[in-house]
C-alpha positions as CSV (number, residue, x, y, z in Angstrom):
1,M,0.0,0.0,0.0
2,S,1.5,3.3,-1.0
3,F,1.5,6.4,1.2
4,L,3.1,9.8,1.4
5,Y,5.2,10.7,4.4
6,Y,5.9,14.3,5.7
7,I,7.9,15.6,8.7
8,I,6.7,19.0,9.9
9,Y,8.5,21.0,12.6
10,L,6.4,23.3,14.7
11,E,7.2,26.9,15.4
12,G,5.5,29.7,17.2
13,E,3.4,30.2,20.3
14,G,3.0,27.2,22.5
15,S,5.7,25.3,20.7
16,M,9.0,24.2,22.1
17,G,10.5,24.5,18.6
18,D,11.7,20.9,18.1
19,E,8.5,18.9,18.0
20,K,7.8,17.0,14.9
21,I,4.6,15.7,13.2
22,N,4.6,12.6,11.0
23,V,1.9,13.0,8.4
24,Y,0.8,9.9,6.4
25,K,-1.5,9.6,3.5
26,K,-3.2,6.2,3.7
27,G,-4.3,4.0,0.9
28,N,-7.9,5.0,1.4
29,G,-7.0,8.6,0.7
30,R,-7.4,9.9,4.3
31,F,-4.5,11.5,6.1
32,E,-3.2,10.7,9.6
33,A,-0.9,12.9,11.6
34,R,1.1,11.3,14.4
35,Y,3.0,13.3,17.0
36,F,5.5,12.6,19.8
37,Y,3.8,12.2,23.2
38,G,6.6,11.4,25.7
39,Y,7.9,8.0,26.7
40,K,6.4,4.7,27.9
41,P,7.5,3.1,31.1
42,N,9.9,0.8,29.1
43,G,11.6,3.9,27.6
44,T,10.1,3.5,24.1
45,I,8.4,6.5,22.3
46,R,4.7,7.2,22.9
47,Y,2.7,8.6,20.0
48,K,-0.8,10.2,19.6
49,S,-2.5,10.8,16.3
50,V,-5.4,12.7,14.6
51,S,-6.9,12.1,11.2
52,G,-8.6,14.2,8.5
53,K,-9.8,14.2,4.9
54,T,-7.1,16.5,3.6
55,Y,-3.5,17.2,4.4
56,E,-4.2,20.8,5.4
57,E,-7.1,19.8,7.7
58,T,-5.1,17.0,9.4
59,L,-2.0,19.1,9.9
60,K,-4.1,22.0,11.4
61,K,-5.9,19.7,13.7
62,C,-2.7,18.1,14.9
63,K,-1.0,21.5,15.5
64,E,-4.1,22.7,17.5
65,E,-4.0,19.5,19.5
66,I,-0.4,19.8,20.4
67,N,-0.5,23.5,21.3
68,K,-3.6,22.9,23.3
69,K,-1.9,20.3,25.4
70,I,1.3,22.4,25.8
71,L,-0.6,25.5,26.8
72,A,-2.6,23.5,29.3
73,N,0.6,22.3,30.9
74,D,-0.1,18.7,30.0
75,L,2.8,16.3,30.5
76,L,3.5,16.4,26.8
77,I,7.3,15.7,26.6
78,Y,9.2,15.7,23.3
79,N,12.8,15.8,24.3
80,K,14.7,14.5,27.3
81,D,16.5,17.8,27.5
82,Y,13.4,19.4,28.9
83,L,12.5,19.2,32.6
84,G,9.0,18.1,31.8
85,Y,10.2,14.7,30.9
86,Y,11.9,14.3,34.3
87,I,8.9,15.7,36.2
88,Y,6.8,13.0,34.5
89,K,9.4,10.4,35.3
90,W,9.5,11.4,39.0
91,L,5.7,11.4,39.3
92,R,5.6,7.9,37.8
93,S,8.1,6.6,40.3
94,V,6.4,8.1,43.4
95,K,3.0,6.8,42.2
96,I,4.5,3.3,42.5
97,R,6.1,3.6,45.9
98,C,3.7,6.0,47.7
99,K,0.3,5.8,49.3
100,K,-2.6,7.2,47.4
101,S,-3.0,10.2,49.7
102,T,0.7,11.0,49.4
103,Y,0.7,10.7,45.7
104,S,-2.4,12.9,45.4
105,S,-0.6,15.6,47.4
106,Y,2.5,15.4,45.3
107,H,0.5,15.3,42.0
108,Y,-1.5,18.4,43.0
109,T,1.6,20.4,43.9
110,V,3.4,19.3,40.7
111,K,0.5,20.2,38.4
112,S,-0.3,23.5,40.1
113,R,3.1,24.8,41.1
114,I,6.0,23.0,39.3
115,I,4.8,22.1,35.8
116,P,3.7,25.7,34.9
117,M,7.1,27.1,35.8
118,F,9.6,24.3,34.9
119,A,8.1,21.8,32.4
120,K,9.3,23.8,29.3
121,I,12.7,24.7,30.8
122,K,15.7,22.9,29.3
123,K,17.9,21.0,31.7
124,K,21.0,22.8,30.7
125,D,19.4,26.2,31.6
126,L,18.8,25.2,35.3
127,D,20.8,27.3,37.8
128,L,20.5,28.5,41.3
129,D,19.3,32.0,40.3
130,L,16.3,30.6,38.6
131,I,15.4,28.6,41.7
132,D,15.9,31.5,44.0
133,N,13.8,33.8,41.8
134,Y,11.1,31.2,41.9
135,T,11.3,30.9,45.7
136,E,10.9,34.7,46.0
137,E,7.9,34.7,43.7
138,L,6.2,32.1,45.8
139,L,6.8,34.0,49.0
140,E,5.7,37.3,47.5
141,E,2.6,35.6,46.3
142,G,1.7,35.1,50.0
143,L,2.5,31.4,50.5
144,C,3.7,30.6,54.0
145,P,7.4,29.5,54.3
146,K,6.3,25.9,55.2
147,T,4.3,25.6,52.0
148,V,7.1,27.0,49.9
149,K,9.6,24.6,51.5
150,D,7.3,21.6,50.7
151,I,7.2,22.7,47.0
152,L,11.0,23.1,46.9
153,V,11.6,19.7,48.5
154,I,9.7,18.1,45.7
155,L,11.6,20.2,43.1
156,E,14.9,19.1,44.6
157,Q,13.8,15.4,44.3
158,I,13.0,16.0,40.6
159,F,16.4,17.6,40.1
160,K,18.0,14.4,41.4
161,V,16.2,12.5,38.6
162,T,17.7,14.8,36.0
163,G,21.2,14.3,37.3
164,V,21.7,18.0,37.8
165,S,23.3,18.8,41.1
166,I,21.7,21.9,42.6
167,K,21.5,22.6,46.3
168,V,18.1,24.4,46.8
169,S,18.1,27.2,49.4
170,M,15.1,26.6,51.7
171,P,13.2,29.4,53.3
172,K,13.4,29.6,57.1
173,V,10.2,28.1,58.6
174,P,9.2,29.6,62.0
175,R,8.6,27.0,64.6
176,K,4.9,26.6,65.3
177,D,3.6,26.9,68.9
178,I,2.8,23.5,70.3
179,Q,-0.6,23.4,72.0
180,I,-0.7,21.6,75.3
181,I,-3.9,21.5,77.4
182,K,-3.2,22.8,80.9
183,P,-4.0,20.4,83.7
184,F,-7.0,22.3,85.1
185,E,-8.4,22.7,81.5
186,Q,-7.9,19.0,81.0
187,V,-10.1,18.3,84.1
188,L,-12.8,20.6,82.6
189,L,-12.6,18.8,79.3
190,E,-12.7,15.3,80.7
191,K,-15.7,16.2,83.0
192,E,-17.6,17.5,80.0
193,L,-16.8,14.4,77.9
194,L,-17.8,11.9,80.7
195,T,-20.9,13.9,81.7
196,N,-22.3,13.6,78.2
197,L,-20.7,10.3,77.2
198,D,-21.4,8.9,73.8
199,L,-19.3,7.5,71.0
200,I,-18.2,10.9,69.8
201,S,-17.1,12.2,73.2
202,F,-15.6,8.9,74.0
203,G,-13.4,9.0,70.9
204,I,-12.0,12.3,72.0
205,Y,-11.4,11.0,75.5
206,F,-9.7,7.9,74.0
207,C,-7.4,10.1,71.9
208,L,-6.4,12.0,75.1
209,Y,-5.1,8.8,76.6
210,T,-3.7,7.0,73.5
211,G,-2.2,9.8,71.4
212,L,-4.1,8.8,68.3
213,R,-4.3,11.3,65.4
214,I,-7.7,12.4,64.2
215,G,-7.5,10.3,61.0
216,E,-6.5,7.3,63.0
217,I,-9.4,7.5,65.4
218,C,-11.9,8.0,62.5
219,A,-10.5,4.8,60.8
220,L,-10.4,2.7,64.0
221,R,-12.7,-0.3,63.8
222,W,-13.7,-2.7,66.6
223,E,-11.6,-5.4,64.9
224,N,-8.5,-3.3,65.8
225,I,-9.4,-3.1,69.5
226,D,-8.2,-6.1,71.6
227,I,-10.0,-5.7,74.9
228,K,-8.8,-9.0,76.3
229,N,-5.1,-8.1,75.8
230,K,-5.7,-4.4,76.4
231,K,-4.3,-3.0,73.2
232,I,-5.3,-1.4,69.9
233,K,-3.7,-2.0,66.5
234,V,-3.3,1.2,64.4
235,K,-3.4,0.1,60.8
236,K,-5.4,2.7,58.9
237,T,-6.2,6.4,58.7
238,I,-8.9,8.4,56.9
239,V,-8.0,11.2,54.6
240,R,-9.7,13.2,51.8
241,I,-7.6,13.6,48.7
242,K,-7.8,15.1,45.2
243,N,-9.6,12.8,42.9
244,P,-7.0,11.2,40.5
245,D,-9.8,11.0,37.9
246,V,-9.8,14.5,36.5
247,N,-13.0,13.8,34.5
248,A,-15.0,12.7,37.6
249,K,-17.7,15.0,39.0
250,K,-16.4,14.7,42.5
251,K,-13.1,16.6,42.7
252,T,-12.1,14.9,46.0
253,I,-12.6,11.4,47.4
254,V,-12.2,9.8,50.8
255,V,-9.5,7.2,51.2
256,I,-9.0,4.8,54.1
257,D,-5.3,3.9,53.7
258,Q,-2.2,3.1,55.7
259,P,-1.1,5.7,58.3
260,K,1.4,8.4,57.9
261,S,4.4,6.1,57.8
262,I,5.5,2.5,58.3
263,S,6.3,3.3,61.9
264,S,2.7,4.7,62.4
265,I,1.4,1.1,62.0
266,R,1.7,0.1,65.6
267,E,0.2,-1.4,68.8
268,I,-0.8,0.9,71.7
269,P,-1.6,-0.4,75.2
270,I,-5.0,0.6,76.5
271,P,-5.1,2.1,80.0
272,D,-6.9,-0.1,82.5
273,F,-9.5,2.5,83.3
274,M,-10.6,2.6,79.6
275,I,-11.6,-1.1,79.6
276,T,-14.9,-0.5,81.4
277,F,-15.9,2.1,78.7
278,L,-14.8,-0.2,75.9
279,L,-16.8,-3.1,77.2
280,K,-19.9,-0.9,77.4
281,F,-19.6,0.4,73.9
282,S,-18.6,-2.9,72.4
283,E,-22.0,-4.5,73.0
284,G,-23.7,-5.3,69.7
285,R,-20.7,-4.0,67.6
286,G,-19.3,-6.0,64.7
287,P,-15.6,-6.2,63.8
288,D,-16.2,-3.9,60.7
289,D,-18.0,-1.2,62.8
290,F,-16.1,2.0,63.4
291,L,-15.5,3.0,67.0
292,I,-16.8,6.6,66.8
293,T,-19.9,5.8,64.7
294,G,-20.9,2.4,66.0
295,T,-21.7,1.3,62.4
296,N,-19.8,0.2,59.3
297,K,-20.1,3.8,58.0
298,Y,-17.1,6.0,58.7
299,M,-17.1,9.6,59.8
300,E,-14.8,12.1,58.0
301,T,-12.1,13.9,59.9
302,R,-13.6,17.3,59.0
303,T,-17.0,16.2,60.5
304,Y,-15.4,14.8,63.6
305,F,-13.3,17.9,64.1
306,N,-16.4,20.1,63.9
307,R,-18.0,17.9,66.6
308,Y,-14.9,18.3,68.7
309,K,-14.9,22.1,68.3
310,K,-18.5,22.2,69.4
311,I,-17.7,20.4,72.6
312,V,-14.7,22.4,73.5
313,K,-16.4,25.7,72.6
314,E,-19.1,25.0,75.2
315,I,-16.5,24.9,78.0
316,G,-14.3,27.8,76.6
317,L,-11.5,25.7,75.2
318,D,-12.1,26.1,71.5
319,H,-8.6,27.7,71.0
320,Y,-7.2,24.2,71.2
321,N,-7.1,22.2,67.9
322,F,-7.6,18.4,67.8
323,H,-3.9,17.7,67.6
324,A,-3.5,19.3,71.1
325,L,-4.9,16.0,72.5
326,R,-1.9,14.2,71.1
327,H,0.6,16.8,72.3
328,T,-1.1,16.7,75.8
329,F,-0.9,12.9,75.9
330,A,2.8,13.0,75.0
331,T,3.6,15.6,77.7
332,R,1.6,13.8,80.4
333,C,3.5,10.6,79.6
334,I,6.9,12.4,80.0
335,E,5.7,13.9,83.3
336,K,4.9,10.4,84.5
337,G,8.4,9.3,83.8
338,C,7.9,7.6,80.4
339,D,11.2,7.4,78.5
340,P,11.3,9.1,75.1
341,K,12.0,5.9,73.1
342,T,8.9,4.2,74.5
343,L,6.8,7.3,73.9
344,S,8.1,7.5,70.3
345,E,6.9,4.0,69.5
346,I,3.5,4.7,71.1
347,L,3.1,7.8,69.0
348,G,4.3,6.1,65.8
349,H,7.4,8.2,65.1
350,S,10.2,6.9,63.0
351,N,12.8,8.8,65.0
352,V,12.9,9.6,68.8
353,N,14.2,13.1,68.0
354,I,10.8,13.9,66.5
355,T,9.2,13.0,69.8
356,L,11.7,15.1,71.7
357,Q,11.6,18.2,69.5
358,R,7.9,18.3,68.6
359,Y,5.9,16.6,71.4
360,V,7.8,16.7,74.6
361,H,7.3,20.2,76.1
362,P,7.6,20.4,79.9
363,G,5.4,23.1,81.5
364,Y,6.7,25.9,83.6
365,E,5.8,24.1,86.8
366,S,8.0,21.2,85.9
367,K,10.9,23.6,85.3
368,V,10.4,25.2,88.7
369,K,10.3,21.8,90.3
370,V,13.7,20.8,88.7
371,I,15.3,24.2,89.6
372,N,14.2,23.9,93.2
373,Q,15.8,20.5,93.5
374,L,19.2,22.2,93.1
375,N,21.2,22.9,96.3
376,P,24.1,25.2,96.7
377,M,27.5,23.5,96.8
378,Y,28.7,26.0,99.4
379,D,26.5,27.5,102.2
380,V,27.4,30.8,103.6
């Protein structure tokens, strides 16, 4: 079967200048234009195509398709000299090794923040000035230093895939104040929870004495609670993520997935005084039922947080976020003599330094007690 073969190089707006279109005239008289569309996982070239009745119509449709994809910041990669190719390669690798929620977060950041700026930049043009200017733009836009740092950390990982060695300068992130519920406030909170005890208030009470994160308590089922051996098994967490299906009506979806890290999959001892409550609430519950709902239907973290805020507002403690329960639990454990390593494993940290730096914060009274234990070496 005979056919004509053309190679067209694009130029102009939206084009990177070195894309090429292969145009074929088939035996039936119709034309087909095939263009380069990045690379398959095995490294071979990926193509897309459009067809038309005439050469002019087919070429026009193909150019419009290409420019549309490029201008929309699609991962349309034609040359390994461009960063877009490595962005796509990095995303593909993290999708394989990361949880759905983690990948969703990475994907959103890359699509919204990194692709628009870097996809069409050639690898040879990367330098520190370009990165520093980008950092300044993000900060001037009003993004907080922590958000900017998260973006730059991803960018630095992508650079490693390119083989380009650039040490990205990270913005200084102010240390956030850690919220710890004061002892007399904790008494008020516990009194309120136990006075109006139901599954919602018990879940809050349970977090205060186990250090569970809000996503972990929302995902906790009765099958994970071993009353006989007085322990819980933390295996899942609930999180709402961006819907990976861009064509779906729902832009976000709820995912019940593994916790924050491998070390977050853990066993936590249940305090003896909690067993009576658990025996009471366990009646009539199946293994698939969630602790805080009593049914096999979960409650989202946002909904549970709103329930928490309503309770603490009634007693004037609404300035405390839900994570304050976890901070408070960690601090009380240290005050009772718990060693940091044990506490680190209970909290599900991968490193004991995280526990020491973020969660262990002795109150002023503890400091006074320590200071007053000092005696002068020489009495006048």
